[in-house]
Steps between C-alpha positions, in 0.01 A plus 500: 500500500636607160727800458554710189755339272735793527471565876879540520475817306660352188364340186188624317488849371845585638362538853841486656592826327180688576537823697204726568589860392263683743597661832147581618404193699651624829335842451153361446515306823395834653175496302305327778160659432530418135593140565211466748263646232571276206547193716146542637372412154733201458472328837160341438652306204812368685424137567694190609780505238644822366764571235657847517685585179781755536487508879788751524619567855185347657325801632176406326544136604520600864198727463280244333603191692274592787244313291682184630511284185619145521769554236643828360758468223710812414674521161773763482760460224737764641732317743578805706132585544425143585756507782327809647163331448613205704623722776169687514302176509671397824258729685215270394410163650712226348349235280291628206741729304733385225726716287658424161726697265268417213215599272165355405658354181705267718214360709422125453163438340381332826535822701149637544378782722178650635629859442776645289594867556704755308542813715664774292677231295320438165609840362860373527439198274544553125244242385224553755237298315726192482585544866139501612425204281771304671371610840146393423629149425607479866161597641270241659141501364329802662841653586567870477761696298554855641700783344575843648685734268561873442228659286498714185773506239471879480649501852810309388792686648878493558421306816325226296789478263758498780343200671452291188130548414403400148164671531220627724151361470153636435220275617431413139861423424533267800175319417632450141774271629266278700604137460265236347273316735435780754211730580525851633416541867631846587642796303542840660727801524647597836630833634325760297673792676837338451451566131572870562832422671599257224409757235702763681804277499446420137472866393699695755734312732602223258679306772662162449406407855264655760646596839398341825340829596287507185385142557408578858311812399300316234437207735398709797288766332402393149422127535244548785310751284507263204375221720196713582441636150573198277165327577322828440667515156410129443870420473511648157825698556825433672870468460488121551276229349400177670350206305403160634403206278362160597583177320189334363 
């Protein structure tokens, strides 16, 4: 079993010095309805070997691992986040999870996966097109590349800047950075009613970070309404965008 060349957290791209600037990961742990919602679209595409890029503290890993893959590799270049990730993974059955303080750029060419996922990660990467091209090189034939990201540049706020976002995506903008050799399988907006809360923060509150109370309110009252209404709106509006490609 090959590991990324810089699994020690040192070497390529200065990984040993990387520190994630955001403080929101622990707050969004409370967004249980939201995580259940977007994960329902992703689960059918999680197969035997999964690469999770930017795994953070592992809350999404724990959520998604009920799909019981044979191998799940977590890349998290922030050493402190990786330590918390490993603690959180202890609640899962031992055997299939591996963690590395690394990035896709450090993966050996022989590392191939059935599914590669970026959950609220791609917007943090300066050269997103190059990143997805590298990721596609690590897909098995027929494998899936999935990206969930915040939607609409006009919603870019102090919160986005504070946690290191380079951009937010429209559906068109995300499809424009599709890597060569893939075909589009899914592209949809999620959480139409969450748009109003995001717009309110952008225009009125202008917060660097939402409170736990705000996250719980959105998750408890807004997300369930969006879950009902998004299909009626044909997933043409939302504060997040989900795209899944398949390697051909």
